[in-house]
C-alpha positions as CSV (number, residue, x, y, z in Angstrom):
1,M,0.0,-0.4,0.0
2,S,1.0,3.5,-0.8
3,R,-0.4,6.8,-0.8
4,R,-0.9,8.7,-2.4
5,T,10.9,18.0,-33.0
6,I,12.8,16.7,-35.3
7,S,13.4,13.8,-36.8
8,G,12.6,10.5,-34.4
9,R,15.2,8.2,-35.4
10,T,17.8,8.5,-33.1
11,G,15.4,8.3,-30.1
12,F,18.2,10.7,-27.9
13,R,16.9,12.3,-25.0
14,R,18.5,14.5,-22.8
15,A,19.0,13.3,-19.3
16,A,17.7,14.8,-16.0
17,T,19.5,17.6,-14.5
18,L,21.7,15.9,-11.8
19,L,23.6,17.7,-8.6
20,S,26.1,15.6,-6.7
21,A,26.1,15.8,-3.2
22,G,29.2,17.4,-3.3
23,L,27.6,20.6,-5.0
24,L,25.6,21.2,-1.7
25,S,27.7,23.5,0.7
26,L,26.5,25.7,3.9
27,G,22.7,24.7,3.2
28,V,22.8,26.1,-0.2
29,V,22.1,24.5,-3.7
30,T,24.7,25.6,-6.5
31,S,23.8,26.0,-9.7
32,L,22.2,23.2,-11.7
33,T,24.2,21.0,-14.5
34,T,22.9,19.3,-17.3
35,A,24.0,16.1,-18.2
36,P,24.8,14.8,-21.5
37,A,22.0,13.6,-24.2
38,Q,21.0,10.1,-23.5
39,A,18.0,7.9,-25.1
40,W,15.0,7.5,-23.3
41,D,15.1,5.1,-20.1
42,P,15.3,1.7,-21.8
43,V,13.1,0.3,-18.6
44,H,9.3,-0.1,-19.1
45,T,7.3,1.8,-16.8
46,V,5.4,-0.7,-14.3
47,M,1.8,0.7,-15.2
48,Q,0.0,1.0,-18.6
49,G,-0.5,4.2,-20.0
50,S,-4.2,3.3,-21.3
51,P,-6.7,3.3,-18.2
52,T,-8.8,0.1,-17.4
53,T,-12.7,0.5,-16.0
54,M,-13.1,2.7,-12.9
55,G,-16.1,4.8,-11.4
56,Q,-16.3,8.6,-11.7
57,T,-17.2,11.4,-9.5
58,N,-19.4,14.8,-10.8
59,G,-16.5,17.0,-9.0
60,A,-13.0,17.4,-8.5
61,V,-11.0,14.7,-6.8
62,W,-8.2,16.2,-4.3
63,T,-6.9,13.0,-2.6
64,L,-6.5,9.2,-3.0
65,E,-5.5,5.9,-1.0
66,V,-5.7,2.4,-2.0
67,A,-6.3,-0.1,0.9
68,A,-8.1,-3.0,1.8
69,G,-9.6,-3.9,-1.4
70,R,-10.7,-0.3,-1.7
71,I,-9.9,3.1,-3.4
72,Y,-10.6,5.9,-1.4
73,A,-11.6,9.3,-2.9
74,G,-11.9,12.6,-1.3
75,G,-12.4,15.8,-2.6
76,N,-15.4,18.2,-4.2
77,F,-18.3,16.3,-5.4
78,T,-21.9,15.4,-5.1
79,S,-22.3,12.2,-6.4
80,T,-20.3,9.0,-8.0
81,R,-21.1,6.5,-10.7
82,P,-19.9,3.7,-12.9
83,S,-17.4,3.5,-15.3
84,G,-18.7,4.5,-18.5
85,A,-22.0,6.2,-17.3
86,A,-23.3,9.2,-18.3
87,R,-23.8,12.0,-15.4
88,G,-27.4,10.9,-14.3
89,T,-26.7,7.5,-14.8
90,G,-26.3,5.0,-11.8
91,E,-25.5,8.2,-9.4
92,T,-24.9,7.3,-5.7
93,G,-24.9,10.3,-3.9
94,A,-21.4,9.7,-2.0
95,A,-20.6,13.3,-1.5
96,N,-16.9,14.4,-1.0
97,L,-15.7,11.2,0.5
98,A,-16.3,7.9,-1.7
99,A,-15.1,4.1,-1.9
100,F,-14.7,2.4,-5.1
101,D,-13.9,-1.7,-5.3
102,A,-10.2,-2.0,-6.1
103,T,-10.3,-5.0,-8.1
104,T,-13.6,-3.8,-10.7
105,G,-13.4,0.1,-10.1
106,A,-17.1,0.1,-8.9
107,P,-18.6,2.3,-6.7
108,I,-18.8,1.0,-3.3
109,T,-22.7,2.1,-2.3
110,S,-22.5,1.1,1.3
111,F,-19.9,3.6,2.0
112,A,-21.6,7.2,2.0
113,P,-20.5,9.4,5.0
114,Q,-21.7,12.7,5.3
115,L,-19.2,15.1,6.1
116,T,-20.6,18.8,6.9
117,N,-19.3,22.1,8.3
118,S,-21.6,23.1,10.9
119,F,-20.3,26.6,10.9
120,N,-21.1,27.7,7.2
121,G,-23.8,24.8,6.8
122,N,-22.1,23.6,3.7
123,Q,-20.8,19.8,2.6
124,G,-17.3,19.2,4.1
125,V,-14.8,19.1,1.1
126,V,-11.9,16.3,1.7
127,R,-8.2,17.8,0.7
128,T,-5.7,15.5,2.2
129,S,-5.7,11.8,3.4
130,V,-3.4,9.2,4.8
131,L,-3.3,5.5,5.5
132,T,-1.9,4.3,8.9
133,P,1.1,2.1,8.3
134,D,-0.5,-0.9,9.0
135,G,-3.3,0.0,6.1
136,S,-6.2,-0.6,8.9
137,Q,-7.2,3.2,9.2
138,L,-8.2,5.8,6.4
139,I,-7.3,9.4,8.3
140,V,-8.7,12.0,6.2
141,G,-8.5,16.2,6.3
142,G,-10.4,19.2,5.1
143,E,-13.3,21.9,5.4
144,F,-15.8,19.8,7.8
145,N,-16.4,19.2,11.6
146,R,-18.9,16.7,11.4
147,V,-19.3,13.3,9.9
148,D,-22.9,11.7,9.9
149,G,-23.6,14.3,12.8
150,Q,-20.7,13.3,14.8
151,R,-18.1,16.2,15.9
152,A,-15.0,15.8,13.9
153,D,-12.8,19.1,13.8
154,Y,-11.7,18.6,10.2
155,I,-9.7,15.7,10.8
156,A,-11.6,12.2,10.7
157,R,-10.7,8.4,11.2
158,F,-12.4,5.5,9.2
159,N,-11.9,1.6,9.4
160,A,-10.0,1.1,5.8
161,R,-12.0,-2.5,5.5
162,T,-15.5,-1.9,6.5
163,G,-15.3,2.2,5.9
164,A,-16.8,2.5,9.6
165,F,-16.9,5.7,10.9
166,L,-14.2,5.7,13.9
167,G,-14.3,9.3,15.5
168,G,-12.1,12.4,15.0
169,V,-8.4,12.6,16.2
170,G,-6.8,14.1,19.1
171,Q,-8.5,16.3,21.6
172,N,-11.3,18.1,19.0
173,G,-8.8,18.0,16.3
174,V,-7.8,21.6,14.9
175,D,-9.8,24.6,14.3
176,G,-9.4,24.9,10.6
177,P,-9.3,23.5,7.7
178,V,-6.8,21.0,7.0
179,G,-4.7,20.7,3.7
180,A,-1.9,17.8,4.6
181,L,-1.5,15.0,6.7
182,A,1.1,12.4,6.9
183,V,1.8,9.7,9.6
184,S,5.1,8.5,10.9
185,P,6.1,5.0,9.5
186,D,6.0,3.7,13.5
187,G,2.3,4.7,13.2
188,S,2.7,6.7,16.3
189,T,2.0,10.5,15.4
190,L,0.0,12.3,12.9
191,Y,1.2,15.5,11.5
192,V,-1.1,17.9,10.3
193,G,-0.9,21.0,8.4
194,G,-3.1,23.7,6.9
195,R,-4.7,27.0,8.1
196,F,-5.5,26.9,11.5
197,S,-4.3,28.4,14.9
198,R,-4.9,25.4,17.3
199,V,-4.0,21.7,17.8
200,G,-6.3,19.8,20.5
201,N,-6.0,22.4,23.5
202,A,-2.5,24.0,22.5
203,K,-1.7,26.8,20.3
204,R,0.1,25.9,16.8
205,K,-0.1,27.8,13.8
206,N,-0.8,26.0,10.3
207,L,1.3,22.8,12.0
208,G,1.0,20.9,14.5
209,A,1.4,16.9,15.2
210,I,-1.0,14.8,17.4
211,S,-0.1,11.5,19.1
212,L,-2.2,8.5,17.9
213,V,-1.3,6.5,21.0
214,T,-2.3,9.5,23.5
215,N,-4.5,11.5,21.7
216,Q,-1.8,14.7,23.1
217,T,-0.6,17.5,21.1
218,L,3.1,16.9,20.6
219,P,5.7,19.3,20.5
220,W,6.5,19.5,17.0
221,A,6.0,23.5,16.0
222,P,7.8,24.6,12.8
223,T,6.5,28.2,12.3
224,L,6.0,29.5,8.7
225,A,6.4,33.2,7.3
226,S,6.2,35.0,4.1
227,P,3.7,33.9,1.7
228,T,4.7,33.4,-1.9
229,R,3.3,36.2,-4.5
230,N,-0.7,35.8,-4.7
231,E,-0.8,32.7,-2.4
232,A,-2.2,32.3,1.5
233,L,0.3,31.2,4.1
234,R,-0.4,27.4,4.4
235,V,0.8,23.6,4.3
236,S,0.1,21.8,1.0
237,A,2.1,18.7,1.7
238,L,3.8,16.7,4.5
239,G,5.9,13.8,4.6
240,V,8.0,11.7,7.2
241,S,11.3,10.2,6.8
242,S,11.5,6.0,7.0
243,D,13.5,6.5,10.1
244,N,10.7,8.8,11.8
245,Q,13.3,11.1,12.8
246,R,12.6,14.1,10.1
247,V,9.2,16.0,8.7
248,F,9.1,17.4,5.5
249,V,6.9,20.3,4.8
250,A,5.9,22.1,1.5
251,G,3.7,25.0,0.9
252,P,3.8,28.6,-0.4
253,F,6.1,30.1,2.5
254,Q,9.6,31.7,2.3
255,Q,10.4,31.4,5.6
256,V,10.6,28.3,8.4
257,N,11.7,29.3,12.3
258,G,12.6,32.6,10.9
259,L,15.3,31.0,8.5
260,A,14.7,31.2,4.5
261,Q,13.5,28.3,3.4
262,Q,11.4,28.4,-0.2
263,G,8.4,26.8,-0.2
264,F,10.1,23.5,1.4
265,A,11.9,22.6,4.5
266,A,13.3,19.6,6.4
267,T,12.4,19.8,10.3
268,N,13.4,17.4,13.4
269,A,10.4,15.4,14.4
270,S,11.1,15.9,18.0
271,D,10.7,19.6,18.1
272,G,10.3,21.1,14.5
273,S,13.9,22.8,14.3
274,L,15.2,22.9,10.9
275,A,17.1,19.5,10.3
276,A,21.1,19.8,9.5
277,G,22.3,19.3,6.3
278,F,19.3,20.6,4.4
279,A,19.3,23.5,2.0
280,G,16.7,26.3,2.2
281,N,16.5,26.7,-1.6
282,Y,16.1,23.9,-3.6
283,L,13.1,25.7,-5.2
284,T,13.7,29.0,-6.5
285,P,13.1,32.4,-4.7
286,P,11.1,33.9,-4.4
287,Y,8.0,32.2,-6.2
288,S,8.5,28.5,-6.4
289,W,6.8,26.6,-3.9
290,G,6.2,22.6,-2.8
291,T,3.0,21.3,-4.0
292,A,3.8,17.3,-3.3
293,I,5.8,15.2,-1.0
294,E,6.4,11.4,-1.5
295,V,9.0,9.8,0.8
296,A,10.3,6.2,-0.8
297,G,13.2,4.4,1.0
298,N,15.8,6.9,2.1
299,D,14.5,9.4,-0.7
300,V,11.8,12.7,-0.7
301,Y,10.5,13.4,-4.1
302,V,9.3,17.0,-3.7
303,G,6.8,18.3,-6.6
304,S,6.7,22.1,-7.1
305,R,4.9,25.0,-9.0
306,D,6.2,28.9,-9.9
307,D,3.6,31.2,-11.6
308,F,5.9,34.1,-11.9
309,S,9.5,33.2,-12.5
310,P,10.9,33.8,-15.9
311,S,10.8,30.0,-17.8
312,A,14.6,29.6,-17.1
313,D,14.5,30.2,-13.4
314,R,11.5,28.2,-12.7
315,T,11.5,25.0,-10.7
316,E,8.1,23.0,-11.3
317,G,9.3,19.9,-11.8
318,V,10.3,17.4,-9.4
319,N,13.5,17.0,-7.0
320,S,15.0,14.2,-5.4
321,I,16.3,14.6,-2.2
322,N,18.1,12.1,0.2
323,A,16.2,11.7,3.1
324,T,18.9,11.7,5.7
325,T,21.7,14.3,4.3
326,G,19.7,16.6,2.2
327,A,21.9,16.1,-0.8
328,R,19.7,16.7,-3.9
329,T,20.1,13.5,-6.3
330,W,18.7,14.9,-9.4
331,Y,16.2,17.5,-10.7
332,A,13.7,16.5,-13.3
333,N,12.7,19.9,-15.1
334,C,9.4,19.8,-16.7
335,Y,7.4,23.3,-16.9
336,G,3.9,22.9,-15.6
337,D,2.9,22.9,-12.0
338,T,3.1,19.6,-10.3
339,F,0.5,18.1,-8.1
340,G,1.3,14.4,-7.0
341,V,4.4,12.4,-7.1
342,Q,3.7,8.6,-6.6
343,V,6.5,5.7,-6.5
344,V,6.0,2.6,-7.9
345,G,8.7,0.2,-8.0
346,N,11.8,2.0,-9.7
347,D,9.1,4.7,-11.5
348,V,8.1,7.8,-10.3
349,Y,4.7,9.1,-11.6
350,V,4.1,12.8,-11.8
351,A,1.0,14.4,-11.7
352,S,1.2,17.9,-13.2
353,H,0.2,20.1,-16.1
354,N,3.4,19.2,-17.9
355,H,3.3,21.3,-21.3
356,N,7.2,21.3,-21.7
357,C,9.7,18.4,-21.0
358,G,12.1,20.0,-23.7
359,A,15.1,20.5,-21.2
360,L,14.8,16.4,-20.3
361,G,14.6,15.8,-24.1
362,G,10.6,15.1,-23.8
363,Q,7.8,16.6,-25.3
364,P,8.8,20.2,-26.1
365,E,6.5,23.3,-26.0
366,L,3.8,23.0,-28.4
367,N,1.5,25.6,-30.3
368,P,-1.5,25.2,-29.1
369,R,-0.1,24.7,-25.7
370,T,-0.7,20.3,-24.8
371,Y,-0.3,19.0,-21.5
372,L,0.6,15.5,-20.1
373,A,-1.5,14.8,-17.1
374,I,1.2,12.2,-16.0
375,H,4.4,11.5,-16.9
376,A,7.1,9.0,-15.5
377,L,10.7,9.4,-14.5
378,D,13.3,6.7,-13.5
379,R,13.6,6.7,-9.9
380,A,17.2,6.6,-9.6
381,T,18.2,9.2,-12.1
382,G,15.5,11.5,-13.1
383,Q,15.4,10.2,-16.8
384,L,12.4,10.2,-18.6
385,R,10.6,6.9,-19.1
386,P,8.1,7.1,-21.8
387,Y,4.3,7.4,-20.4
388,F,1.9,9.8,-21.9
389,V,-1.7,10.0,-19.9
390,Q,-3.7,13.0,-21.1
391,T,-6.9,14.5,-20.1
392,D,-9.1,17.2,-21.6
393,G,-12.0,19.1,-20.4
394,T,-13.9,22.3,-21.7
395,K,-14.3,26.1,-21.1
396,Q,-17.8,25.8,-20.3
397,D,-16.9,23.6,-17.1
398,Q,-13.6,25.1,-15.6
399,R,-13.5,22.4,-13.2
400,S,-12.6,19.7,-16.0
401,L,-9.6,21.9,-17.1
402,L,-8.0,20.6,-13.4
403,L,-6.1,18.1,-14.9
404,S,-4.5,15.7,-12.3
405,R,-4.4,16.5,-8.8
406,A,-3.8,13.3,-6.7
407,L,-1.8,9.8,-7.3
408,A,-2.2,6.4,-5.4
409,S,-0.9,2.5,-5.6
410,D,-0.9,-0.6,-3.9
411,G,1.6,-1.6,-6.5
412,N,-1.0,-3.6,-9.0
413,Q,-2.5,-0.5,-10.1
414,L,-2.0,3.4,-10.3
415,V,-5.1,5.5,-9.6
416,M,-5.4,9.1,-10.9
417,G,-7.8,11.9,-9.8
418,G,-8.3,15.3,-10.3
419,G,-10.7,17.5,-12.9
420,F,-11.5,16.4,-16.2
421,N,-14.0,14.8,-18.1
422,S,-12.0,12.5,-20.4
423,V,-8.5,10.3,-20.5
424,N,-6.8,9.8,-23.3
425,S,-9.6,10.9,-25.6
426,S,-12.4,8.7,-24.1
427,P,-15.0,10.0,-21.9
428,Q,-14.3,9.5,-18.1
429,E,-14.7,11.8,-15.3
430,N,-12.1,13.1,-12.6
431,L,-11.1,9.8,-11.5
432,T,-9.4,6.9,-13.5
433,R,-6.9,4.4,-13.0
434,F,-4.0,2.0,-14.7
435,L,-2.9,-1.4,-14.1
436,A,0.5,-2.7,-14.3
437,G,1.7,-3.8,-18.0
438,S,1.9,-2.8,-21.0
439,S,-0.7,-0.7,-23.0
440,A,-1.1,-1.6,-27.3
441,P,-0.4,1.1,-29.9
442,E,-3.2,3.5,-29.9
443,R,-2.6,4.7,-32.9
444,A,-2.4,2.4,-35.8
445,A,0.0,3.1,-38.9
446,Y,-1.5,4.9,-41.7
447,P,-0.4,3.8,-45.1
448,T,-0.8,5.3,-48.6
449,A,0.0,3.4,-51.4
450,T,1.0,4.9,-55.1
451,A,1.8,2.8,-58.1
452,G,4.9,3.5,-60.7
453,P,5.8,1.5,-63.7
454,G,6.9,-1.9,-62.0
455,Y,6.7,-0.8,-58.3
456,V,5.0,0.7,-55.6
457,D,5.8,3.4,-53.0
458,L,4.4,2.7,-49.8
459,R,4.2,6.1,-47.4
460,V,3.2,5.0,-43.9
461,R,2.2,7.7,-41.1
462,L,3.9,6.4,-37.7
463,G,1.5,5.3,-34.9
464,F,1.9,6.0,-31.3
465,D,2.0,4.2,-28.2
466,R,1.0,5.6,-24.4
467,D,3.6,3.9,-22.5
468,D,6.5,2.9,-25.6
469,V,8.2,5.1,-28.0
470,N,10.2,2.5,-30.1
471,L,7.6,0.9,-32.0
472,T,8.2,-1.9,-34.9
473,Y,6.5,-1.6,-38.2
474,E,6.0,-4.8,-40.5
475,V,4.8,-4.3,-44.1
476,F,2.5,-6.5,-45.9
477,R,0.9,-7.0,-49.5
478,G,-2.4,-8.4,-49.6
479,W,-4.1,-10.5,-47.2
480,R,-1.0,-12.5,-45.9
481,T,0.6,-11.7,-42.5
482,D,2.8,-14.1,-41.8
483,V,6.0,-13.1,-43.4
484,P,6.6,-8.9,-43.8
485,L,8.0,-7.9,-46.6
486,Y,9.7,-4.9,-44.8
487,T,10.3,-3.9,-41.2
488,E,11.1,-1.0,-39.8
489,T,11.5,-0.1,-35.8
490,R,11.3,4.1,-35.3
491,E,10.6,6.3,-32.3
492,S,7.0,7.0,-32.8
493,V,5.7,9.9,-30.3
494,K,1.9,11.7,-30.5
495,W,3.4,15.3,-30.7
496,R,5.3,14.6,-34.1
497,T,3.7,13.1,-37.5
498,E,6.4,11.4,-39.0
499,T,6.5,9.1,-42.1
500,F,8.7,6.4,-43.4
501,T,8.7,5.1,-47.2
502,W,9.4,1.9,-49.1
503,R,9.3,1.1,-52.4
504,D,8.0,-2.5,-53.3
505,T,9.6,-3.8,-56.6
506,G,8.7,-7.4,-56.3
507,V,5.2,-6.5,-58.0
508,T,4.5,-7.0,-61.8
509,T,2.7,-4.5,-64.4
510,G,-1.0,-5.1,-64.6
511,Q,-1.1,-6.7,-61.0
512,K,-3.6,-4.7,-58.5
513,V,-2.5,-5.0,-54.8
514,Y,-3.0,-3.4,-51.7
515,Y,-1.1,-3.0,-48.5
516,R,-1.2,-3.2,-44.6
517,V,1.2,-1.9,-41.7
518,R,1.3,-4.0,-38.2
519,V,2.6,-2.0,-35.7
520,S,4.0,-4.0,-32.4
521,D,5.7,-2.5,-29.1
522,P,8.7,-4.3,-27.4
523,A,6.2,-6.4,-25.2
524,G,4.9,-7.6,-28.4
525,N,1.3,-5.8,-28.4
526,Q,-0.1,-5.2,-31.8
527,V,-2.2,-3.4,-33.7
528,M,-2.8,-3.7,-37.6
529,S,-3.7,-0.5,-39.6
530,V,-6.6,-0.3,-42.2
531,R,-5.7,-1.5,-45.6
532,T,-4.8,0.9,-48.4
533,P,-7.3,1.0,-51.7
534,D,-6.2,-1.4,-54.2
535,V,-3.5,0.1,-56.9
536,T,-2.6,-0.9,-60.1
537,V,1.1,-1.3,-61.2
538,G,2.0,0.5,-64.4
């Protein structure tokens, strides 16, 4: 369980920006350097790039968890419905927190807690969630203070297997909206971030910790200051190191405990003081700030955004930082706000508004601007792996243009939530998932044939695949598909429309022929093109 363009022949890509531990000195990150160009990472992603069946919501999904055979989705919605169903069909009425079967993706209608806010009379939006390390409890935070009429001040606990409400957390929770939660790996402590002034009966500004053993408020209390431009001072993400010693904080702030810390900070779990060895400027001052944190092993992955810096200075991608020493391992610079990071095996999946990965050799800035909702990186190096998930929406429904906002996985599937009304051009609202494996090419090749004296020229438009770039094209004449007449392997990506040509000289004057082209990915998945119209050899 875990949380959370020129010719394509060469296939060369630019590696992620790397920074050795030796470049960290006096808590300051020096300038980044770019590694030499390299090919796409040859290792296939764990997950397919094409989705499988999954229930839907009628509003944005902000947070996800997978546990005990269930997928839990929290957000700002008033109902869920089955996969493939249009709005108004099969609606469940489950609002803001819902469960789905982790095998089939179908809504679990028996789980429909009513989260409300008695201060303003509104439904209680769920902004964040976390599982206890043993997977037995789901803890959610947001803008509610009641669950089914019972008090739960902005934080609530549920049995992950049954969905039963287990009450609030601590001594009356907190006194304001919660935007980030993290549980220590030993299961003893819940760390809370948001916009509040009290945790239990103790004064705490935006950050606090609660013992899950005694329910007491703990001493951990970092202080944030100096919000980034046009942002309210708050906490957007939290994480805890695997040894329970450090707590990582992200959000639109520029100071922690009175010292410069741009949008991300590492603190000591005992008291909230700044942890030694960590820099204050992994993110570029004064506008970049952390949006997502994922801790896996001895690494912490930090996603970020920046709405105002010049393009060359923006840190909107993902940083990989040693969770013990603070040394930055790599920085993968894709432009477009990052909102979720999920490690599965040796993959790092990134939920973002990625519209320009040109610095890494990926999709460049296009006109019109084209977004990837998820891309994938090599966990060890930050190098791009072929993974091209897209969502879409309409200007009439701005919520459908949020793209991806949350990721979660149990190792067998990757679940994505956000605000969208299609995934890879197929209708699906706000929630989808991807199974382990390799998808078949999505677009087949498109051949056209032109006859000449004693030959036929075939021009083939390349196809594309959501989780591969090196595709093999086999040309067949007529109905036979046992032995191809010609084979070529080409790098094939959606953002480039490219072709190859081949001349068939094994034909005779007056012969009527047609052609088909089979596209295969490295896993052996295949798709056959349509046949060309008949042509007669001159």
